[in-house]
C-alpha positions in Angstrom: 35.4 -3.8 -9.9 35.7 -1.7 -13.0 39.3 -0.8 -12.1 40.2 -4.5 -11.6 38.6 -5.5 -14.9 40.6 -2.8 -16.8 43.8 -4.1 -15.2 43.0 -7.7 -16.1 42.4 -6.7 -19.7 45.7 -4.8 -19.8 47.5 -7.9 -18.3 45.9 -10.1 -21.0 47.0 -7.8 -23.7 50.6 -7.7 -22.5 50.7 -11.5 -22.2 49.4 -11.9 -25.7 51.9 -9.4 -26.9 54.7 -11.4 -25.3 53.5 -14.6 -26.8 53.2 -13.1 -30.3 56.7 -11.6 -30.0 58.2 -15.0 -29.1 56.2 -16.7 -31.8 57.4 -14.2 -34.4 61.0 -14.9 -33.4 60.4 -18.7 -33.8 58.9 -18.1 -37.3 61.9 -16.1 -38.3 64.2 -19.1 -37.7 65.3 -17.9 -34.3 66.5 -14.5 -35.3 66.3 -12.1 -32.2 66.8 -8.4 -31.9 70.3 -9.1 -30.5 71.5 -12.1 -32.3 70.5 -15.5 -33.8 69.3 -17.8 -31.1 67.4 -21.0 -30.7 64.1 -20.6 -28.8 61.4 -23.2 -27.8 57.9 -22.3 -26.5 57.5 -22.9 -22.8 61.1 -23.9 -22.2 62.8 -23.6 -18.8 65.7 -21.2 -18.6 68.0 -19.6 -16.1 67.7 -15.8 -15.9 71.0 -14.5 -17.1 70.3 -10.8 -16.9 67.6 -8.2 -16.6 67.8 -4.6 -17.9 65.3 -1.8 -17.4 64.6 0.8 -20.1 62.4 3.9 -20.2 63.4 5.1 -16.7 62.9 8.8 -15.9 62.7 9.2 -12.1 63.1 5.7 -10.7 66.4 3.9 -10.0 66.9 0.8 -12.1 67.6 -1.3 -9.0 64.4 -0.1 -7.4 62.3 -1.3 -10.4 64.2 -4.6 -10.4 63.2 -5.0 -6.8 59.6 -4.4 -7.7 59.7 -7.3 -10.2 60.9 -9.8 -7.6 63.2 -11.4 -10.4 66.7 -12.4 -9.5 69.6 -13.2 -11.8 70.3 -17.0 -11.7 66.7 -18.0 -10.8 64.9 -20.6 -12.9 62.3 -19.1 -15.2 59.9 -20.5 -17.8 59.4 -18.5 -20.9 56.6 -18.0 -21.7 55.3 -18.8 -18.2 53.5 -17.7 -15.1 56.5 -15.8 -13.7 56.4 -13.3 -16.6 52.6 -12.8 -16.2 52.9 -12.3 -12.5 55.6 -9.7 -12.9 53.5 -7.7 -15.4 50.4 -7.9 -13.1 52.4 -6.8 -10.1 53.9 -3.8 -11.9 50.5 -2.7 -13.2 49.1 -3.1 -9.7 51.5 -0.5 -8.4 49.8 2.1 -10.6 53.2 3.7 -11.1 53.5 3.0 -14.8 51.3 3.6 -17.8 52.9 0.9 -19.9 54.8 -2.3 -19.1 56.5 -4.5 -21.7 59.0 -7.4 -21.4 61.3 -8.6 -24.2 64.1 -11.2 -24.4 67.3 -9.8 -25.8 69.5 -13.0 -26.0 69.6 -16.7 -25.3 72.9 -18.4 -24.5 72.4 -22.1 -24.0 70.0 -22.3 -21.0 70.4 -18.7 -20.0 67.9 -16.0 -21.2 68.4 -12.3 -21.0 65.3 -10.1 -20.6 64.6 -6.4 -21.1 61.8 -4.6 -19.1 60.5 -1.5 -20.9 58.3 0.8 -18.8 56.6 4.2 -19.2 56.3 6.0 -15.9 53.2 7.8 -14.9 53.6 11.6 -14.5 53.8 13.0 -10.9 51.5 15.8 -9.7 53.5 19.0 -9.1 50.7 21.4 -8.2 46.9 21.9 -8.4 45.0 25.1 -9.3 41.3 25.3 -8.6 39.0 27.8 -10.2 35.4 28.5 -9.5 35.4 28.2 -5.7 36.4 30.5 -2.8 40.0 30.5 -1.8 39.3 29.2 1.7 37.5 26.2 0.2 40.5 25.1 -2.0 42.3 23.5 0.9 39.3 21.4 1.8 38.9 20.2 -1.8 42.6 19.1 -1.9 42.3 17.3 1.4 39.0 15.5 0.4 40.4 14.4 -3.0 43.9 13.6 -1.6 45.5 15.7 -4.4 49.0 16.0 -2.9 52.2 16.9 -4.5 54.0 13.8 -5.6 50.8 11.8 -6.3 50.9 9.7 -9.5 48.4 11.0 -12.1 46.1 8.2 -13.3 43.0 8.1 -15.4 41.1 6.8 -12.3 42.4 9.7 -10.2 41.1 12.3 -12.6 37.7 10.5 -13.0 37.2 10.0 -9.3 38.1 13.6 -8.5 35.7 14.8 -11.1 32.9 12.6 -9.9 33.5 13.4 -6.3 33.3 17.2 -6.9 30.2 17.0 -9.1 28.4 14.9 -6.5 29.6 17.1 -3.7 28.0 20.2 -5.2 24.9 18.4 -6.3 24.3 17.4 -2.7 24.5 21.1 -1.8 21.7 21.9 -4.3 23.8 22.7 -7.4 22.3 20.1 -9.7 23.9 21.7 -12.8 27.4 21.6 -11.4 30.1 20.8 -14.0 33.8 20.0 -13.3 36.5 19.8 -15.9 40.1 18.7 -15.2 43.2 19.2 -17.4 46.8 18.4 -17.0 49.9 19.8 -18.6 53.6 19.1 -18.5 55.6 20.9 -15.8 59.1 21.7 -17.0 60.3 22.5 -13.4 60.5 18.8 -12.6 61.2 15.4 -14.1 58.1 13.8 -15.5 55.8 16.1 -13.6 52.5 17.6 -14.5 50.4 20.4 -13.1 46.6 20.0 -12.8 43.9 22.6 -13.3 40.4 22.0 -11.9 37.6 24.3 -13.2 34.4 24.2 -11.2 31.2 25.7 -12.6 28.6 25.3 -9.8 25.9 27.2 -11.5 22.8 28.4 -9.6 21.3 26.4 -6.8 18.3 24.6 -8.0 15.2 25.6 -6.0 11.9 23.7 -5.7 9.2 25.8 -7.4 6.4 23.5 -6.6 5.6 20.1 -5.0 2.7 18.2 -6.5 1.1 15.2 -4.8 -1.0 12.6 -6.6 -3.2 9.9 -5.1 -3.7 11.5 -1.7 -7.4 11.7 -0.6 -7.2 11.2 3.1 -4.4 13.6 3.8 -4.2 17.1 2.3 -1.4 18.5 0.3 -0.6 20.9 3.1 -0.3 18.1 5.6 2.0 16.1 3.3 4.1 19.1 2.5 4.5 19.7 6.3 5.9 16.1 6.6 8.7 17.0 4.2 10.9 18.5 6.9 13.9 19.5 4.8 12.3 19.7 1.4 10.3 22.9 0.9 9.0 24.8 -2.1 10.2 28.3 -2.7 8.3 31.0 -0.8 9.4 34.6 -0.4 8.8 34.6 3.4 10.8 31.4 4.1 14.1 32.1 5.7 14.7 29.4 8.3 14.4 26.4 5.9 15.7 26.8 2.4 13.9 25.5 -0.7 17.0 24.1 -2.5 16.8 20.5 -3.7 19.2 18.1 -1.9 18.8 14.5 -2.9 19.8 13.0 0.5 17.3 15.2 2.4 14.6 14.5 -0.2 15.0 10.7 0.2 14.8 11.1 4.0 11.7 13.2 3.7 10.0 10.6 1.5 10.4 8.2 4.5 8.9 10.9 6.7 6.0 11.2 4.4 5.3 7.4 4.7 5.6 7.8 8.5 3.0 10.6 8.5 0.6 8.1 7.0 1.6 5.4 9.4 1.0 7.7 12.4 -2.6 8.1 11.2 -3.4 4.5 10.7 -2.4 4.0 7.0 0.2 1.3 7.5 0.1 0.2 3.8 0.8 3.7 2.5 3.8 4.0 0.1 5.3 6.2 -2.5 4.6 4.8 -5.9 6.9 7.2 -7.8 8.7 10.4 -7.4 10.1 12.5 -10.2 11.3 16.0 -10.7 10.7 18.1 -13.7 13.2 20.7 -14.8 11.5 24.1 -15.2 14.7 26.0 -16.0 18.3 26.1 -15.0 17.5 27.2 -11.4 14.2 25.6 -10.5 12.4 22.2 -10.6 9.0 20.8 -9.8 8.7 17.6 -7.7 5.9 15.2 -8.4 5.1 12.5 -5.8 2.5 9.8 -6.3 1.3 8.0 -3.3 -0.9 5.0 -2.5 -2.7 5.5 0.8 -4.3 2.1 1.4 -6.9 1.5 4.1 -7.0 3.0 7.6 -6.3 0.5 10.4 -6.9 0.3 14.1 -5.2 -1.6 17.0 -6.9 -4.8 18.0 -5.7 -7.1 20.8 -2.2 -6.6 22.0 -0.9 -9.6 23.9 2.5 -10.1 25.6 4.3 -13.3 25.2 7.4 -14.5 27.1 7.3 -11.9 29.9 7.9 -13.1 33.5 9.7 -10.1 35.1 6.8 -7.7 34.4 3.1 -8.4 34.3 0.9 -7.7 31.2 -0.6 -4.8 33.1 2.7 -3.2 33.8 3.9 -3.6 30.2 0.6 -2.3 28.9 1.0 0.9 31.0 4.4 1.6 29.5 3.3 0.7 26.0 0.3 3.1 26.3 -1.6 1.6 23.3 -5.2 0.4 23.6 -7.5 -1.7 21.5 -9.6 0.5 19.2 -7.0 3.3 18.9 -6.0 4.4 15.4 -3.0 2.3 14.3 0.2 4.3 14.7 3.3 2.4 13.5 5.7 5.2 14.4 4.4 5.4 17.9 4.5 1.6 18.3 8.2 1.5 17.4 9.0 4.3 19.9 7.1 2.6 22.7 9.1 -0.6 22.0 12.5 1.2 21.6 12.9 5.0 21.2 16.2 5.4 19.5 16.0 9.2 19.7 16.1 9.3 23.5 18.6 7.4 25.5 16.4 7.7 28.6 13.0 7.3 26.8 10.0 5.6 28.5 9.8 2.5 26.4 9.7 -1.3 26.9 13.4 -1.8 26.0 14.6 0.7 28.5 12.2 -0.7 31.1 14.0 -4.0 30.8 17.5 -2.6 30.4 17.2 -0.4 33.4 16.4 -3.4 35.5 19.4 -5.5 34.5 18.1 -7.3 31.3 20.7 -6.1 28.8 20.2 -9.1 26.5 16.4 -8.8 26.3 14.8 -8.4 22.9 11.3 -7.2 22.2 9.6 -7.6 18.8 6.0 -6.6 17.9 4.5 -9.1 15.5 1.2 -8.8 13.6 -0.6 -12.0 14.2 -3.7 -11.3 12.3 -5.6 -8.5 10.4 -9.4 -8.8 10.4 -11.0 -6.1 8.2 -9.5 -2.9 9.5 -8.2 -4.3 12.9 -4.7 -5.5 13.5 -3.9 -7.9 16.3 -0.4 -7.9 17.8 1.8 -10.1 19.9 4.7 -8.4 21.7 7.2 -11.2 21.8 9.7 -10.8 24.6 12.9 -12.8 25.2 14.0 -11.6 28.6 17.4 -13.3 28.6 19.5 -13.7 31.7 19.8 -11.0 34.3 22.9 -9.0 33.7 25.5 -7.7 36.2 28.5 -5.4 35.8 31.8 -7.3 36.0 34.5 -4.6 35.4 34.1 -0.8 35.2 37.1 1.1 34.0 38.0 4.6 32.8 40.5 5.8 30.3 41.8 9.2 29.3 42.0 10.8 32.7 45.6 12.0 32.6 45.2 14.6 35.3 42.1 13.7 37.3 42.6 10.9 39.9 40.5 7.7 39.5 38.7 8.1 42.8 37.3 11.5 41.7 35.7 9.8 38.7 34.6 6.5 40.3 32.7 8.3 43.2 30.5 10.1 40.5 29.7 6.9 38.6 26.3 5.3 39.1 27.7 2.0 37.7 29.7 -0.2 40.1 31.0 -3.7 39.7 28.5 -6.2 40.9 25.5 -4.0 40.3 22.7 -4.8 37.9 23.1 -3.4 34.5 21.1 -0.2 34.1 21.0 2.0 31.0 19.6 4.8 33.1 22.6 4.6 35.4 24.9 4.8 32.5 23.2 8.0 31.2 23.2 9.5 34.6 27.0 8.7 35.0 27.7 10.5 31.7 25.8 13.5 33.1 27.6 13.5 36.4 31.0 13.3 34.7 30.1 16.1 32.3 29.0 18.3 35.3 32.4 18.0 36.9 33.8 20.3 34.2 37.0 18.3 34.0 36.2 16.5 30.8 34.8 17.3 27.4 31.1 16.4 27.8 30.7 15.8 24.1 33.4 13.0 24.1 32.3 11.0 27.1 31.7 7.6 25.6 30.6 4.5 27.5 31.9 1.4 25.7 30.0 -1.9 26.5 32.6 -4.6 26.4 32.7 -8.4 26.7 29.0 -9.1 26.9 28.4 -12.7 28.0 24.7 -13.7 27.7 25.4 -17.1 29.2 27.2 -15.8 32.3 25.0 -12.7 32.5 28.0 -10.3 32.8 29.2 -7.2 30.9 32.1 -4.7 31.2 31.9 -0.9 30.8 34.7 1.4 29.9 34.3 5.1 30.0 36.5 6.9 27.5 37.3 10.5 28.7 39.0 13.5 27.2 40.5 15.9 29.8 39.5 19.5 29.4 41.2 22.5 31.0 39.6 23.2 34.4 41.8 26.1 35.7 41.3 29.7 34.9 43.4 32.8 35.2 42.2 36.4 35.2 44.8 39.0 34.7 43.5 42.4 33.5 44.1 46.1 33.9 42.2 49.2 33.0 41.2 52.7 34.0 38.1 53.4 35.9 36.9 55.2 39.0 39.6 57.8 38.7 42.6 55.5 38.3 44.2 52.3 37.2 42.4 49.1 38.3 44.4 45.9 38.3 42.9 42.4 38.8 44.5 39.1 39.4 42.3 36.0 39.7 43.3 32.4 39.9 40.7 29.6 39.9 41.6 25.9 40.1 38.6 23.6 39.9 40.5 20.3 40.1 42.8 21.2 42.9 44.6 18.8 45.3 45.1 20.2 48.8 46.9 17.1 50.1 49.7 17.6 47.7 50.2 21.3 48.4 53.6 20.5 50.1 54.6 18.0 47.4 56.9 19.9 45.1 56.7 17.2 42.4 52.9 17.6 42.2 53.1 21.2 41.0 52.2 21.1 37.2 51.8 24.1 37.7 49.7 23.5 40.8 48.7 20.3 42.6 45.8 18.9 40.6 43.5 15.8 40.4 41.4 15.7 43.6 38.4 17.6 42.3 38.7 20.4 44.9 38.2 24.1 44.1 40.6 26.8 45.1 40.1 30.4 44.0 42.0 33.5 44.8 41.1 37.0 43.6 42.9 40.3 44.1 41.7 43.6 42.8 43.0 47.1 43.6 43.0 50.7 42.5 43.6 54.0 44.2 40.1 54.1 45.6 39.5 50.4 46.7 41.0 47.1 47.4 39.4 43.6 47.3 40.8 40.3 48.5 38.9 37.0 48.5 39.8 33.4 48.9 37.5 30.3 48.4 38.1 26.7 49.0 35.6 23.8 48.4 35.8 20.1 48.9 32.9 18.3 47.1 33.3 15.0 49.0 34.2 15.8 52.6 35.6 12.7 54.1 35.7 11.0 50.7 32.8 8.7 51.3 29.6 10.8 50.7 28.8 13.7 48.4 28.9 16.3 51.2 30.4 19.6 49.9 32.4 21.7 52.3 33.0 25.4 51.4 35.1 28.0 53.1 35.5 31.6 52.0 37.3 34.7 53.3 37.0 38.2 52.0 37.9 41.7 52.7 37.0 45.0 51.0 38.3 48.4 51.6 37.0 51.6 49.9 38.5 55.0 50.5 36.9 58.4 50.5 37.4 60.5 47.3 36.9 64.1 46.4 37.4 66.3 43.4 40.3 68.8 43.5 40.2 72.3 41.9 41.9 70.9 38.8 39.2 68.2 38.4 41.4 65.4 39.6 40.2 62.8 42.1 41.9 63.0 45.4 41.9 59.9 47.6 41.9 60.1 51.4 42.9 56.7 52.9 42.2 57.9 56.4 38.5 58.0 55.6 36.6 55.0 54.2 34.9 51.8 55.1 35.8 48.1 55.1 33.9 44.8 55.0 35.5 41.7 56.4 33.7 38.4 56.0 34.1 34.7 56.6 31.6 31.9 55.8 31.6 28.2 55.9 29.0 25.8 54.5 28.0 22.2 54.0 25.8 20.8 51.2 24.6 17.3 51.0 23.1 15.4 48.1 19.9 13.6 49.3 17.9 10.7 47.9 14.4 12.2 48.4 12.3 13.3 46.5 15.0 12.1 44.1 18.8 12.2 44.1 19.0 15.4 42.1 18.2 17.3 45.3 20.8 19.0 47.5 20.3 20.4 51.0 22.7 23.1 52.0 23.6 25.0 55.2 26.0 27.8 55.7 27.0 30.2 58.5 28.6 33.6 57.7 29.8 36.6 59.6 30.4 40.1 58.2 31.9 43.1 59.9 31.1 46.5 58.4 33.4 49.2 59.7 33.0 52.9 58.8 35.4 55.7 59.4 34.0 59.2 58.5 32.6 57.8 55.3 29.1 58.4 53.8 28.6 57.9 50.1 24.9 57.3 50.1 25.0 53.5 50.1 24.7 53.4 53.9 22.7 55.4 56.4 25.7 56.3 58.7 29.3 57.2 58.1 30.9 56.3 61.5 30.8 53.1 63.6 30.3 49.5 62.7 27.6 46.9 61.9 27.7 43.1 62.6 25.9 40.5 60.6 25.8 36.9 61.7 23.5 34.8 59.5 22.5 31.3 58.7 21.5 30.3 55.2 19.4 27.2 54.3 19.0 26.1 50.8 17.2 23.5 48.7 18.2 23.0 45.1 17.6 20.5 42.4 20.0 20.3 39.4 19.3 17.9 36.5 20.7 20.0 33.7 23.1 18.4 31.3 25.0 16.8 29.7 27.4 19.7 29.8 27.5 22.5 32.4 28.8 24.9 29.7 25.9 24.3 27.3 23.1 22.3 28.9 20.5 21.0 26.5 18.1 19.2 28.8 16.9 19.2 32.4 16.5 22.0 34.9 18.1 23.8 37.7 16.3 25.6 40.6 17.4 26.9 43.9 15.4 28.2 46.9 17.4 29.8 49.7 16.5 31.5 53.0 19.1 33.6 54.8 18.3 34.4 58.5 19.9 36.4 61.3 18.9 36.1 64.9 16.0 38.4 65.9 18.0 40.3 68.4 15.3 43.0 69.0 12.9 40.3 70.3 15.3 39.5 73.2 16.4 43.0 74.2 14.8 45.9 75.9 15.7 48.5 73.3 12.7 50.5 72.2 13.4 50.7 68.4 10.1 52.4 67.8 11.4 55.4 69.8 14.7 55.3 67.9 12.8 55.2 64.6 10.6 58.2 65.7 13.7 60.2 66.6 15.3 59.4 63.2 12.1 60.5 61.4 11.8 63.7 63.3 15.4 64.7 62.9 15.3 63.6 59.2 12.2 65.8 58.6 14.1 68.8 60.1 17.1 68.1 57.9 14.9 68.1 54.8 13.4 71.4 55.9 16.8 73.0 56.3 17.7 71.6 52.8 21.5 71.1 53.3 24.6 71.9 55.2 25.3 75.1 53.2 21.8 76.6 53.2 19.9 78.8 55.6 21.3 80.8 58.5 24.5 80.1 60.3 22.4 78.7 63.1 20.5 76.4 60.7 23.8 75.2 59.2 25.2 74.3 62.6 21.9 72.6 63.5 22.1 70.6 60.2 25.6 69.3 61.2 24.4 68.5 64.7 21.3 66.7 63.5 23.3 64.8 60.9 25.6 63.5 63.6 22.7 62.5 65.8 20.9 60.7 62.9 24.1 58.8 62.1 24.5 57.7 65.7 20.9 56.6 65.9 21.3 54.7 62.6 24.4 53.0 63.9 22.5 52.0 67.0 19.6 50.7 64.9 21.9 48.6 62.7 24.6 47.7 65.2 23.4 44.1 65.0 21.8 43.4 61.7 18.6 41.5 61.7 16.8 40.4 58.6 15.6 37.5 56.5 16.1 37.1 52.8 14.2 34.7 50.5 15.4 34.0 47.0 14.2 31.7 44.2 15.8 31.0 40.9 14.8 28.5 38.3 16.2 27.5 34.9 14.6 25.0 32.5 16.3 23.8 29.3 14.3 22.4 26.4 15.9 20.9 23.3 13.8 22.1 20.4 15.5 21.0 17.1 19.0 19.5 16.8 21.0 21.5 19.3 18.7 24.5 19.4 17.9 25.0 23.1 15.3 27.1 24.8 16.3 28.3 28.3 13.4 29.5 30.4 14.3 31.5 33.6 12.3 32.9 36.5 13.7 34.7 39.6 12.3 36.2 42.7 13.8 37.8 45.8 12.6 39.5 49.0 14.4 41.2 51.9 12.3 41.4 55.0 12.7 42.4 58.7 11.4 40.9 61.9 10.8 44.3 63.5 9.0 46.9 61.5 10.4 49.6 63.8 14.0 48.7 62.7 13.0 48.3 59.0 15.0 46.9 56.2 18.8 46.8 56.6 20.9 48.9 54.2 22.8 45.8 53.1 21.8 42.6 51.3 19.7 44.5 48.7 18.8 43.8 45.1 20.3 45.9 42.3 18.6 45.1 38.9 19.7 46.0 35.4 22.7 45.6 33.1 25.2 42.8 32.6 24.6 41.2 36.0 28.3 41.2 37.0 29.0 41.8 40.6 31.3 44.6 41.6 33.9 44.9 44.4 31.4 45.8 47.1 30.9 42.7 49.2 27.9 43.9 51.2 25.7 41.0 50.5 24.0 42.6 47.5 22.5 40.6 44.6 23.4 42.1 41.2 20.6 40.9 38.9 21.1 40.8 35.1 18.5 42.5 32.9 20.0 43.4 29.6 19.0 46.4 27.6 19.5 48.7 30.6 22.5 50.3 32.3 23.9 48.6 35.3 21.6 48.9 38.4 19.4 51.4 36.5 16.2 49.6 37.4 17.0 49.9 41.1 14.5 52.3 42.8 15.7 55.7 44.1 15.4 57.1 47.6 16.3 60.6 48.9 19.2 60.8 51.3 18.3 63.3 54.0 21.9 64.1 54.9 23.2 64.6 51.3 19.9 65.7 49.9 20.4 63.7 46.8 18.4 60.9 45.1 20.4 57.7 45.4 20.0 54.0 44.5 20.1 52.2 47.8 18.9 48.9 46.4 15.5 47.3 46.3 14.0 45.0 48.9 12.0 42.9 46.4 12.4 42.0 42.7 11.2 39.5 40.1 12.6 38.7 36.7 11.6 36.4 33.7 13.5 35.6 30.6 13.5 33.4 27.5 16.7 32.6 25.7 17.3 30.7 22.5 20.8 29.2 22.3 22.6 27.4 19.5 26.2 26.2 19.6 28.7 27.1 16.9 31.3 24.7 18.3 31.6 22.7 21.5 35.2 21.7 21.3 37.3 21.4 24.5 39.6 24.2 23.4 36.7 26.7 23.0 32.9 26.4 23.3 31.0 29.0 21.4 27.3 29.6 21.2 25.0 32.3 19.9 21.8 33.4 21.7 18.8 35.7 21.4 16.7 36.7 24.5 13.6 38.3 25.8 13.7 39.6 29.4 11.4 41.4 31.8 11.8 42.4 35.4 11.9 45.1 38.0 12.9 46.0 41.6 10.8 47.7 44.3 11.3 49.4 47.6 8.7 47.4 49.5 5.7 45.1 49.2 3.3 48.1 49.1 4.9 49.2 45.8 5.3 45.7 44.4 3.5 44.9 41.2 4.5 41.7 39.5 3.1 43.0 36.2 5.0 46.3 36.2 8.0 44.9 34.3 10.8 46.5 32.3 11.1 44.7 29.0 14.1 44.1 26.7 15.2 41.9 23.8 18.5 41.3 22.0 21.1 38.9 20.8 24.5 37.8 22.1 27.5 35.5 21.8 29.3 33.4 24.5 32.8 32.0 24.3 34.1 29.6 27.0 37.8 28.9 27.1 39.1 26.7 29.9 42.0 29.1 30.7 39.9 32.3 30.8 36.4 31.2 31.7 33.3 32.7 30.1 33.5 35.7 27.8 30.7 37.2 25.9 28.9 40.2 24.5 25.2 41.1 24.4 23.3 43.7 22.4 20.0 44.5 24.2 17.3 47.0 23.5 15.3 48.3 26.5 11.7 49.1 25.6 11.0 51.1 28.8 12.6 53.9 30.8 14.8 53.1 33.8 14.1 53.9 37.4 15.5 57.4 37.3 12.6 59.9 37.8 14.1 62.1 35.1 14.2 59.4 32.5 11.9 59.7 29.6 11.4 57.2 26.7 12.9 53.8 26.2 16.4 52.8 27.4 17.3 51.9 23.8 20.3 49.9 22.7 22.9 48.9 25.3 26.0 46.8 24.9 27.0 44.5 27.7 30.4 42.7 28.0 30.2 39.4 30.0 33.3 38.2 31.9 33.2 35.2 34.1 29.5 35.2 34.7 27.6 32.0 35.3 26.5 30.0 32.3 
């Protein structure tokens, strides 16, 4: 408004100037600047010519075009045409002065001269007083671009913007000065210098309350969430004064009273007193009013739900202390899309157009009576459901996950659940899934929903090389989580691979001089396309070769000696409706062949022969975490699985007790001898013979593996403040045997400690993360009778607990980054006799996670172990350990 007013005043001045000029010419008997002419006020002329003077950078014809005047057109001088031209040229903000003169009159033709003064053009901007990396942001925010016309309003607006910007950040004494100077490198250009003096941040020294009798100063100060007075121990929340936060906190203060029955409480005044350049005192005067209580609460207009049903959801009773904040939340909780309130109760049952308003009908003494007035509206059904933004993912993959179908009743809860399901797919940016309610028709009772999606990369490639285990290790991994098997023979669908059907295809190859690993996995989440039945098929093969040290200290590899593990598994998992539709029941059948050829490295009890494992796994899981699978903020995820082999020994005639006794007797003798190179020649020969016999007996014992394995894992996600999330985790595992004479199998064991990354050995082991300790260092030791060494064979029971605080730095589709801190405790044991759930190894630390669609999860953790590891020779705490995380679960 101020700008328009200034322009109008300038236009008026120019018009008066024109009239005075013409009047002066009349008074001087028609003498003009060019020649003697006859001129009459308000006479109609034909424009005979127009010249432009004062040009510096603009072309004359361009300015003539701006005026809209044409030679030969009728024109009244003085008249509205001249005023309109002046107003138009001023409105362009390209000129700092505009004047129009007439130079000649020939009969009915008039010749005009337009004199302009061009505004200078901005050539460059220099900013002092801020960090270099902040300069670009200032130039973008103020739109100070090269070529911009310099105006008084541009300078004033830039100055005001910057001063307000820094005041909002707590720099109340911020000063900004702007100067311009001619730039001789260009025509009519000027450079600009901005000098910012932020000064010190103004801190709050003290907060003084006046008028509060019912609530203490401490209680009121606590209600000011973002406005805190300066204290030496406060690190989490700063004490700087920010006006926007302060105004919000004054509302919170009133809400604090409203939550305790003081509905009439208000802030009478709030002032701040400047103590010095860097500190202020806040003075807040309140009026508390009287304390009130809920009286009668009656429902009016409800037919879908009874008064009793509505009262149960409202949760407020006569005689309770009045709580205005709680009342609003029970009517409509805007902070929770799935909140338990009356509005959601109606909207989850199809009544989108319902409205619920609490009205105070009377106040008797200290009791307030309410009517909850409800307009239920017409029952609403979904008409059209559409999706946009899915450039790669096929429509059917999306629609099968939606809980909102055309013809269904409108349900807000179904929309929230649909957003979660789409986010869990991992194909879209969970932060940008937006349901758009379109074409609401209260009369017809219909509404449309459009889900706007943004595709996120869902394929990953792992290509790495390094040195370890005595040689170079190369790894190639390909994972496609939105694969399309049906288009595998369609050459046009390779972009770079067939995509869009939501299937998973993963291939991983790893090799070095000492081992080779091949694995292939395929999963179809909707087998048959009609129901959420997940089919999974995996093939794997591992080969490890025997190694020895040469005289020169090099590692020699003997590929004629070694062991291999070949495995295949297939599984089905179905989402069920009971107890709720977050549950999944899974079944899988797997077979592993363990083949040994003159190989004994302590991991297994025999070095020749083979073992067979045929197992069935049954699992129950419930997953409600969301909205994103990368950074879940709510919900939980738990899984209980049981893996079982047939109890072969119950159906055979083999006396495994006798086998076990023979193994024990021969093992005791081996321990007595002490090793293959100790004792007499006869004892050495006996050691070799007994070792062979023990290995044969062990192979006989484990020819057909029989065991059962129970595991539980639970994760709970709690949103604390903003996006600060607490992840609570508990895990437990137990490996048991049907026949005590056979004992626990040498495979399928638990290795606890370290980064939790599995290695190339596919022997069914579970590698359990416990940061602050070296990998597998918490796994108990046992003595190998053949080698005579203490070795980690894996535990048969473990438990683990952890707390993890997470906060996202960015959740963009290109890269999701979050920081974390953790507390962990856990341990592994050889058997139940040794098991003690309170004998835990503790650790704490911090970490960082980066998820990039092309590479998966990357991260680093710094953990401190407070206890010693499982090695009998370890003394003192484990200390600081660094863990690198690659491709681990979220």
